[in-house]
Chimera marker file (.cmm) of the C-alpha trace (Angstrom):
<marker_set name="trace">
<marker id="1" x="-0.099" y="-0.008" z="0.143" r="1" g="1" b="0" radius="0.5"/>
<marker id="2" x="1.057" y="3.395" z="-0.680" r="1" g="1" b="0" radius="0.5"/>
<marker id="3" x="0.611" y="6.612" z="1.429" r="1" g="1" b="0" radius="0.5"/>
<marker id="4" x="-3.002" y="8.121" z="1.543" r="1" g="1" b="0" radius="0.5"/>
<marker id="5" x="-3.688" y="10.852" z="-0.886" r="1" g="1" b="0" radius="0.5"/>
<marker id="6" x="-6.786" y="12.980" z="-1.402" r="1" g="1" b="0" radius="0.5"/>
<marker id="7" x="-8.399" y="14.480" z="-4.789" r="1" g="1" b="0" radius="0.5"/>
<marker id="8" x="-7.904" y="18.245" z="-5.004" r="1" g="1" b="0" radius="0.5"/>
<marker id="9" x="-11.092" y="18.443" z="-7.235" r="1" g="1" b="0" radius="0.5"/>
<marker id="10" x="-13.921" y="16.220" z="-8.444" r="1" g="1" b="0" radius="0.5"/>
<marker id="11" x="-12.180" y="13.802" z="-10.919" r="1" g="1" b="0" radius="0.5"/>
<marker id="12" x="-13.364" y="10.880" z="-13.094" r="1" g="1" b="0" radius="0.5"/>
<marker id="13" x="-11.320" y="7.628" z="-12.684" r="1" g="1" b="0" radius="0.5"/>
<marker id="14" x="-12.795" y="5.112" z="-15.104" r="1" g="1" b="0" radius="0.5"/>
<marker id="15" x="-16.221" y="4.921" z="-14.616" r="1" g="1" b="0" radius="0.5"/>
<marker id="16" x="-16.253" y="6.203" z="-11.047" r="1" g="1" b="0" radius="0.5"/>
<marker id="17" x="-16.691" y="10.042" z="-10.070" r="1" g="1" b="0" radius="0.5"/>
<marker id="18" x="-14.515" y="10.910" z="-6.974" r="1" g="1" b="0" radius="0.5"/>
<marker id="19" x="-15.591" y="14.213" z="-5.528" r="1" g="1" b="0" radius="0.5"/>
<marker id="20" x="-12.856" y="16.768" z="-4.080" r="1" g="1" b="0" radius="0.5"/>
<marker id="21" x="-11.415" y="15.522" z="-0.995" r="1" g="1" b="0" radius="0.5"/>
<marker id="22" x="-11.803" y="11.608" z="-1.723" r="1" g="1" b="0" radius="0.5"/>
<marker id="23" x="-9.136" y="9.941" z="0.259" r="1" g="1" b="0" radius="0.5"/>
<marker id="24" x="-7.419" y="7.610" z="-2.024" r="1" g="1" b="0" radius="0.5"/>
<marker id="25" x="-5.105" y="4.645" z="-0.751" r="1" g="1" b="0" radius="0.5"/>
<marker id="26" x="-2.739" y="3.412" z="-3.683" r="1" g="1" b="0" radius="0.5"/>
<marker id="27" x="-2.342" y="-0.460" z="-3.679" r="1" g="1" b="0" radius="0.5"/>
<marker id="28" x="0.778" y="-1.639" z="-5.527" r="1" g="1" b="0" radius="0.5"/>
<marker id="29" x="0.193" y="-5.471" z="-5.058" r="1" g="1" b="0" radius="0.5"/>
<marker id="30" x="-2.041" y="-5.828" z="-7.883" r="1" g="1" b="0" radius="0.5"/>
<marker id="31" x="0.721" y="-4.581" z="-10.215" r="1" g="1" b="0" radius="0.5"/>
<marker id="32" x="3.720" y="-6.258" z="-8.148" r="1" g="1" b="0" radius="0.5"/>
<marker id="33" x="1.759" y="-9.720" z="-8.750" r="1" g="1" b="0" radius="0.5"/>
<marker id="34" x="0.400" y="-9.399" z="-12.030" r="1" g="1" b="0" radius="0.5"/>
<marker id="35" x="1.293" y="-11.816" z="-14.762" r="1" g="1" b="0" radius="0.5"/>
<marker id="36" x="0.756" y="-9.296" z="-17.364" r="1" g="1" b="0" radius="0.5"/>
<marker id="37" x="4.057" y="-7.489" z="-16.289" r="1" g="1" b="0" radius="0.5"/>
<marker id="38" x="6.261" y="-10.317" z="-14.532" r="1" g="1" b="0" radius="0.5"/>
<marker id="39" x="7.170" y="-13.709" z="-16.013" r="1" g="1" b="0" radius="0.5"/>
<marker id="40" x="6.542" y="-15.523" z="-12.367" r="1" g="1" b="0" radius="0.5"/>
<marker id="41" x="4.895" y="-13.141" z="-10.375" r="1" g="1" b="0" radius="0.5"/>
<marker id="42" x="4.890" y="-15.235" z="-7.023" r="1" g="1" b="0" radius="0.5"/>
<marker id="43" x="8.686" y="-15.986" z="-7.254" r="1" g="1" b="0" radius="0.5"/>
<marker id="44" x="11.628" y="-13.711" z="-6.665" r="1" g="1" b="0" radius="0.5"/>
<marker id="45" x="13.207" y="-13.868" z="-10.311" r="1" g="1" b="0" radius="0.5"/>
<marker id="46" x="16.563" y="-11.737" z="-10.721" r="1" g="1" b="0" radius="0.5"/>
<marker id="47" x="15.886" y="-11.988" z="-14.338" r="1" g="1" b="0" radius="0.5"/>
<marker id="48" x="13.093" y="-9.703" z="-13.989" r="1" g="1" b="0" radius="0.5"/>
<marker id="49" x="15.335" y="-6.893" z="-13.256" r="1" g="1" b="0" radius="0.5"/>
<marker id="50" x="17.549" y="-7.290" z="-16.620" r="1" g="1" b="0" radius="0.5"/>
<marker id="51" x="16.951" y="-5.735" z="-19.763" r="1" g="1" b="0" radius="0.5"/>
<marker id="52" x="17.435" y="-7.944" z="-22.709" r="1" g="1" b="0" radius="0.5"/>
<marker id="53" x="20.876" y="-7.199" z="-23.297" r="1" g="1" b="0" radius="0.5"/>
<marker id="54" x="21.681" y="-8.382" z="-19.691" r="1" g="1" b="0" radius="0.5"/>
<marker id="55" x="22.023" y="-4.933" z="-18.076" r="1" g="1" b="0" radius="0.5"/>
<marker id="56" x="20.533" y="-4.301" z="-14.925" r="1" g="1" b="0" radius="0.5"/>
<marker id="57" x="17.400" y="-2.014" z="-15.627" r="1" g="1" b="0" radius="0.5"/>
<marker id="58" x="14.250" y="-1.168" z="-13.934" r="1" g="1" b="0" radius="0.5"/>
<marker id="59" x="10.728" y="-1.937" z="-15.110" r="1" g="1" b="0" radius="0.5"/>
<marker id="60" x="7.929" y="0.506" z="-14.801" r="1" g="1" b="0" radius="0.5"/>
<marker id="61" x="5.640" y="-2.045" z="-13.139" r="1" g="1" b="0" radius="0.5"/>
<marker id="62" x="7.980" y="-1.963" z="-10.155" r="1" g="1" b="0" radius="0.5"/>
<marker id="63" x="6.810" y="0.513" z="-7.991" r="1" g="1" b="0" radius="0.5"/>
<marker id="64" x="8.699" y="0.419" z="-4.801" r="1" g="1" b="0" radius="0.5"/>
<marker id="65" x="8.956" y="3.921" z="-4.323" r="1" g="1" b="0" radius="0.5"/>
<marker id="66" x="5.406" y="5.230" z="-5.432" r="1" g="1" b="0" radius="0.5"/>
<marker id="67" x="4.526" y="6.428" z="-8.714" r="1" g="1" b="0" radius="0.5"/>
<marker id="68" x="3.901" y="9.504" z="-10.754" r="1" g="1" b="0" radius="0.5"/>
<marker id="69" x="4.193" y="13.071" z="-8.922" r="1" g="1" b="0" radius="0.5"/>
<marker id="70" x="3.900" y="11.806" z="-5.690" r="1" g="1" b="0" radius="0.5"/>
<marker id="71" x="6.635" y="9.240" z="-5.791" r="1" g="1" b="0" radius="0.5"/>
<marker id="72" x="9.162" y="9.328" z="-2.949" r="1" g="1" b="0" radius="0.5"/>
<marker id="73" x="11.653" y="12.235" z="-3.318" r="1" g="1" b="0" radius="0.5"/>
<marker id="74" x="14.608" y="10.126" z="-1.867" r="1" g="1" b="0" radius="0.5"/>
<marker id="75" x="14.156" y="7.490" z="-4.541" r="1" g="1" b="0" radius="0.5"/>
<marker id="76" x="17.422" y="8.287" z="-6.632" r="1" g="1" b="0" radius="0.5"/>
<marker id="77" x="19.479" y="8.415" z="-3.485" r="1" g="1" b="0" radius="0.5"/>
<marker id="78" x="17.924" y="5.374" z="-2.064" r="1" g="1" b="0" radius="0.5"/>
<marker id="79" x="18.448" y="3.308" z="-5.172" r="1" g="1" b="0" radius="0.5"/>
<marker id="80" x="22.173" y="4.402" z="-5.478" r="1" g="1" b="0" radius="0.5"/>
<marker id="81" x="22.683" y="3.653" z="-1.751" r="1" g="1" b="0" radius="0.5"/>
<marker id="82" x="20.995" y="0.197" z="-2.152" r="1" g="1" b="0" radius="0.5"/>
<marker id="83" x="23.068" y="-0.720" z="-5.134" r="1" g="1" b="0" radius="0.5"/>
<marker id="84" x="26.286" y="0.096" z="-3.443" r="1" g="1" b="0" radius="0.5"/>
<marker id="85" x="25.147" y="-1.680" z="-0.211" r="1" g="1" b="0" radius="0.5"/>
<marker id="86" x="24.265" y="-4.834" z="-1.994" r="1" g="1" b="0" radius="0.5"/>
<marker id="87" x="27.102" y="-4.862" z="-4.577" r="1" g="1" b="0" radius="0.5"/>
<marker id="88" x="29.916" y="-4.407" z="-1.781" r="1" g="1" b="0" radius="0.5"/>
<marker id="89" x="28.054" y="-7.327" z="0.420" r="1" g="1" b="0" radius="0.5"/>
<marker id="90" x="27.946" y="-9.663" z="-2.574" r="1" g="1" b="0" radius="0.5"/>
<marker id="91" x="31.345" y="-8.834" z="-3.392" r="1" g="1" b="0" radius="0.5"/>
<marker id="92" x="32.486" y="-9.715" z="0.216" r="1" g="1" b="0" radius="0.5"/>
<marker id="93" x="30.002" y="-12.548" z="1.007" r="1" g="1" b="0" radius="0.5"/>
<marker id="94" x="28.311" y="-15.489" z="-0.396" r="1" g="1" b="0" radius="0.5"/>
<marker id="95" x="24.596" y="-15.787" z="1.062" r="1" g="1" b="0" radius="0.5"/>
<marker id="96" x="23.536" y="-19.093" z="1.764" r="1" g="1" b="0" radius="0.5"/>
<marker id="97" x="20.611" y="-20.742" z="3.894" r="1" g="1" b="0" radius="0.5"/>
<marker id="98" x="21.728" y="-22.033" z="7.195" r="1" g="1" b="0" radius="0.5"/>
<marker id="99" x="22.677" y="-25.666" z="7.422" r="1" g="1" b="0" radius="0.5"/>
<marker id="100" x="19.625" y="-27.940" z="7.513" r="1" g="1" b="0" radius="0.5"/>
<marker id="101" x="17.437" y="-25.314" z="5.766" r="1" g="1" b="0" radius="0.5"/>
<marker id="102" x="16.866" y="-26.255" z="2.160" r="1" g="1" b="0" radius="0.5"/>
<marker id="103" x="14.543" y="-23.458" z="1.125" r="1" g="1" b="0" radius="0.5"/>
<marker id="104" x="14.083" y="-20.033" z="2.759" r="1" g="1" b="0" radius="0.5"/>
<marker id="105" x="10.168" y="-18.997" z="3.583" r="1" g="1" b="0" radius="0.5"/>
<marker id="106" x="9.061" y="-16.504" z="0.786" r="1" g="1" b="0" radius="0.5"/>
<marker id="107" x="5.738" y="-15.906" z="2.356" r="1" g="1" b="0" radius="0.5"/>
<marker id="108" x="5.198" y="-12.438" z="3.402" r="1" g="1" b="0" radius="0.5"/>
<marker id="109" x="3.363" y="-10.781" z="6.278" r="1" g="1" b="0" radius="0.5"/>
<marker id="110" x="0.357" y="-8.701" z="4.632" r="1" g="1" b="0" radius="0.5"/>
<marker id="111" x="-0.428" y="-5.297" z="6.190" r="1" g="1" b="0" radius="0.5"/>
<marker id="112" x="-0.068" y="-1.633" z="5.417" r="1" g="1" b="0" radius="0.5"/>
<marker id="113" x="3.429" y="-2.626" z="4.187" r="1" g="1" b="0" radius="0.5"/>
<marker id="114" x="4.014" y="-6.314" z="3.337" r="1" g="1" b="0" radius="0.5"/>
<marker id="115" x="7.240" y="-7.705" z="4.947" r="1" g="1" b="0" radius="0.5"/>
<marker id="116" x="8.981" y="-11.054" z="4.760" r="1" g="1" b="0" radius="0.5"/>
<marker id="117" x="8.966" y="-13.710" z="7.692" r="1" g="1" b="0" radius="0.5"/>
<marker id="118" x="11.925" y="-13.756" z="10.034" r="1" g="1" b="0" radius="0.5"/>
<marker id="119" x="14.551" y="-16.096" z="8.817" r="1" g="1" b="0" radius="0.5"/>
<marker id="120" x="18.110" y="-16.719" z="9.243" r="1" g="1" b="0" radius="0.5"/>
<marker id="121" x="21.080" y="-16.342" z="6.472" r="1" g="1" b="0" radius="0.5"/>
<marker id="122" x="24.776" y="-17.449" z="6.341" r="1" g="1" b="0" radius="0.5"/>
<marker id="123" x="27.058" y="-14.860" z="5.305" r="1" g="1" b="0" radius="0.5"/>
<marker id="124" x="30.444" y="-16.859" z="4.246" r="1" g="1" b="0" radius="0.5"/>
<marker id="125" x="33.247" y="-14.621" z="3.494" r="1" g="1" b="0" radius="0.5"/>
<marker id="126" x="34.453" y="-14.750" z="0.064" r="1" g="1" b="0" radius="0.5"/>
<marker id="127" x="38.065" y="-13.798" z="0.874" r="1" g="1" b="0" radius="0.5"/>
<link id1="1" id2="2" r="1" g="1" b="0" radius="0.2"/>
<link id1="2" id2="3" r="1" g="1" b="0" radius="0.2"/>
<link id1="3" id2="4" r="1" g="1" b="0" radius="0.2"/>
<link id1="4" id2="5" r="1" g="1" b="0" radius="0.2"/>
<link id1="5" id2="6" r="1" g="1" b="0" radius="0.2"/>
<link id1="6" id2="7" r="1" g="1" b="0" radius="0.2"/>
<link id1="7" id2="8" r="1" g="1" b="0" radius="0.2"/>
<link id1="8" id2="9" r="1" g="1" b="0" radius="0.2"/>
<link id1="9" id2="10" r="1" g="1" b="0" radius="0.2"/>
<link id1="10" id2="11" r="1" g="1" b="0" radius="0.2"/>
<link id1="11" id2="12" r="1" g="1" b="0" radius="0.2"/>
<link id1="12" id2="13" r="1" g="1" b="0" radius="0.2"/>
<link id1="13" id2="14" r="1" g="1" b="0" radius="0.2"/>
<link id1="14" id2="15" r="1" g="1" b="0" radius="0.2"/>
<link id1="15" id2="16" r="1" g="1" b="0" radius="0.2"/>
<link id1="16" id2="17" r="1" g="1" b="0" radius="0.2"/>
<link id1="17" id2="18" r="1" g="1" b="0" radius="0.2"/>
<link id1="18" id2="19" r="1" g="1" b="0" radius="0.2"/>
<link id1="19" id2="20" r="1" g="1" b="0" radius="0.2"/>
<link id1="20" id2="21" r="1" g="1" b="0" radius="0.2"/>
<link id1="21" id2="22" r="1" g="1" b="0" radius="0.2"/>
<link id1="22" id2="23" r="1" g="1" b="0" radius="0.2"/>
<link id1="23" id2="24" r="1" g="1" b="0" radius="0.2"/>
<link id1="24" id2="25" r="1" g="1" b="0" radius="0.2"/>
<link id1="25" id2="26" r="1" g="1" b="0" radius="0.2"/>
<link id1="26" id2="27" r="1" g="1" b="0" radius="0.2"/>
<link id1="27" id2="28" r="1" g="1" b="0" radius="0.2"/>
<link id1="28" id2="29" r="1" g="1" b="0" radius="0.2"/>
<link id1="29" id2="30" r="1" g="1" b="0" radius="0.2"/>
<link id1="30" id2="31" r="1" g="1" b="0" radius="0.2"/>
<link id1="31" id2="32" r="1" g="1" b="0" radius="0.2"/>
<link id1="32" id2="33" r="1" g="1" b="0" radius="0.2"/>
<link id1="33" id2="34" r="1" g="1" b="0" radius="0.2"/>
<link id1="34" id2="35" r="1" g="1" b="0" radius="0.2"/>
<link id1="35" id2="36" r="1" g="1" b="0" radius="0.2"/>
<link id1="36" id2="37" r="1" g="1" b="0" radius="0.2"/>
<link id1="37" id2="38" r="1" g="1" b="0" radius="0.2"/>
<link id1="38" id2="39" r="1" g="1" b="0" radius="0.2"/>
<link id1="39" id2="40" r="1" g="1" b="0" radius="0.2"/>
<link id1="40" id2="41" r="1" g="1" b="0" radius="0.2"/>
<link id1="41" id2="42" r="1" g="1" b="0" radius="0.2"/>
<link id1="42" id2="43" r="1" g="1" b="0" radius="0.2"/>
<link id1="43" id2="44" r="1" g="1" b="0" radius="0.2"/>
<link id1="44" id2="45" r="1" g="1" b="0" radius="0.2"/>
<link id1="45" id2="46" r="1" g="1" b="0" radius="0.2"/>
<link id1="46" id2="47" r="1" g="1" b="0" radius="0.2"/>
<link id1="47" id2="48" r="1" g="1" b="0" radius="0.2"/>
<link id1="48" id2="49" r="1" g="1" b="0" radius="0.2"/>
<link id1="49" id2="50" r="1" g="1" b="0" radius="0.2"/>
<link id1="50" id2="51" r="1" g="1" b="0" radius="0.2"/>
<link id1="51" id2="52" r="1" g="1" b="0" radius="0.2"/>
<link id1="52" id2="53" r="1" g="1" b="0" radius="0.2"/>
<link id1="53" id2="54" r="1" g="1" b="0" radius="0.2"/>
<link id1="54" id2="55" r="1" g="1" b="0" radius="0.2"/>
<link id1="55" id2="56" r="1" g="1" b="0" radius="0.2"/>
<link id1="56" id2="57" r="1" g="1" b="0" radius="0.2"/>
<link id1="57" id2="58" r="1" g="1" b="0" radius="0.2"/>
<link id1="58" id2="59" r="1" g="1" b="0" radius="0.2"/>
<link id1="59" id2="60" r="1" g="1" b="0" radius="0.2"/>
<link id1="60" id2="61" r="1" g="1" b="0" radius="0.2"/>
<link id1="61" id2="62" r="1" g="1" b="0" radius="0.2"/>
<link id1="62" id2="63" r="1" g="1" b="0" radius="0.2"/>
<link id1="63" id2="64" r="1" g="1" b="0" radius="0.2"/>
<link id1="64" id2="65" r="1" g="1" b="0" radius="0.2"/>
<link id1="65" id2="66" r="1" g="1" b="0" radius="0.2"/>
<link id1="66" id2="67" r="1" g="1" b="0" radius="0.2"/>
<link id1="67" id2="68" r="1" g="1" b="0" radius="0.2"/>
<link id1="68" id2="69" r="1" g="1" b="0" radius="0.2"/>
<link id1="69" id2="70" r="1" g="1" b="0" radius="0.2"/>
<link id1="70" id2="71" r="1" g="1" b="0" radius="0.2"/>
<link id1="71" id2="72" r="1" g="1" b="0" radius="0.2"/>
<link id1="72" id2="73" r="1" g="1" b="0" radius="0.2"/>
<link id1="73" id2="74" r="1" g="1" b="0" radius="0.2"/>
<link id1="74" id2="75" r="1" g="1" b="0" radius="0.2"/>
<link id1="75" id2="76" r="1" g="1" b="0" radius="0.2"/>
<link id1="76" id2="77" r="1" g="1" b="0" radius="0.2"/>
<link id1="77" id2="78" r="1" g="1" b="0" radius="0.2"/>
<link id1="78" id2="79" r="1" g="1" b="0" radius="0.2"/>
<link id1="79" id2="80" r="1" g="1" b="0" radius="0.2"/>
<link id1="80" id2="81" r="1" g="1" b="0" radius="0.2"/>
<link id1="81" id2="82" r="1" g="1" b="0" radius="0.2"/>
<link id1="82" id2="83" r="1" g="1" b="0" radius="0.2"/>
<link id1="83" id2="84" r="1" g="1" b="0" radius="0.2"/>
<link id1="84" id2="85" r="1" g="1" b="0" radius="0.2"/>
<link id1="85" id2="86" r="1" g="1" b="0" radius="0.2"/>
<link id1="86" id2="87" r="1" g="1" b="0" radius="0.2"/>
<link id1="87" id2="88" r="1" g="1" b="0" radius="0.2"/>
<link id1="88" id2="89" r="1" g="1" b="0" radius="0.2"/>
<link id1="89" id2="90" r="1" g="1" b="0" radius="0.2"/>
<link id1="90" id2="91" r="1" g="1" b="0" radius="0.2"/>
<link id1="91" id2="92" r="1" g="1" b="0" radius="0.2"/>
<link id1="92" id2="93" r="1" g="1" b="0" radius="0.2"/>
<link id1="93" id2="94" r="1" g="1" b="0" radius="0.2"/>
<link id1="94" id2="95" r="1" g="1" b="0" radius="0.2"/>
<link id1="95" id2="96" r="1" g="1" b="0" radius="0.2"/>
<link id1="96" id2="97" r="1" g="1" b="0" radius="0.2"/>
<link id1="97" id2="98" r="1" g="1" b="0" radius="0.2"/>
<link id1="98" id2="99" r="1" g="1" b="0" radius="0.2"/>
<link id1="99" id2="100" r="1" g="1" b="0" radius="0.2"/>
<link id1="100" id2="101" r="1" g="1" b="0" radius="0.2"/>
<link id1="101" id2="102" r="1" g="1" b="0" radius="0.2"/>
<link id1="102" id2="103" r="1" g="1" b="0" radius="0.2"/>
<link id1="103" id2="104" r="1" g="1" b="0" radius="0.2"/>
<link id1="104" id2="105" r="1" g="1" b="0" radius="0.2"/>
<link id1="105" id2="106" r="1" g="1" b="0" radius="0.2"/>
<link id1="106" id2="107" r="1" g="1" b="0" radius="0.2"/>
<link id1="107" id2="108" r="1" g="1" b="0" radius="0.2"/>
<link id1="108" id2="109" r="1" g="1" b="0" radius="0.2"/>
<link id1="109" id2="110" r="1" g="1" b="0" radius="0.2"/>
<link id1="110" id2="111" r="1" g="1" b="0" radius="0.2"/>
<link id1="111" id2="112" r="1" g="1" b="0" radius="0.2"/>
<link id1="112" id2="113" r="1" g="1" b="0" radius="0.2"/>
<link id1="113" id2="114" r="1" g="1" b="0" radius="0.2"/>
<link id1="114" id2="115" r="1" g="1" b="0" radius="0.2"/>
<link id1="115" id2="116" r="1" g="1" b="0" radius="0.2"/>
<link id1="116" id2="117" r="1" g="1" b="0" radius="0.2"/>
<link id1="117" id2="118" r="1" g="1" b="0" radius="0.2"/>
<link id1="118" id2="119" r="1" g="1" b="0" radius="0.2"/>
<link id1="119" id2="120" r="1" g="1" b="0" radius="0.2"/>
<link id1="120" id2="121" r="1" g="1" b="0" radius="0.2"/>
<link id1="121" id2="122" r="1" g="1" b="0" radius="0.2"/>
<link id1="122" id2="123" r="1" g="1" b="0" radius="0.2"/>
<link id1="123" id2="124" r="1" g="1" b="0" radius="0.2"/>
<link id1="124" id2="125" r="1" g="1" b="0" radius="0.2"/>
<link id1="125" id2="126" r="1" g="1" b="0" radius="0.2"/>
<link id1="126" id2="127" r="1" g="1" b="0" radius="0.2"/>
</marker_set>
């Protein structure tokens, strides 16, 4: 779910008339789990974030920071920081499931924001 917004004037959205001041809660679940935009919408697939030539790219359907004029102002810096964090982490460590765990729990906890179940992961130094 995104943050709540309100219409600043009467607006027609599809077949619905939204009067001025109508509270709107964007729900990104429908686009993030749509087979129209994702090959395997209920599985994490890193190939979803690769362009046809194999370079890392973002799809318009990935709305982690919201969308349109109301998207997160810190999106550009956050994306750069996340890229650096994960690049350094993956250069230094191998991420493995703990001994005896064959598969991590991919279920999420729904709510205002959805988040993963708690799990343990083993970091193995690459050096």
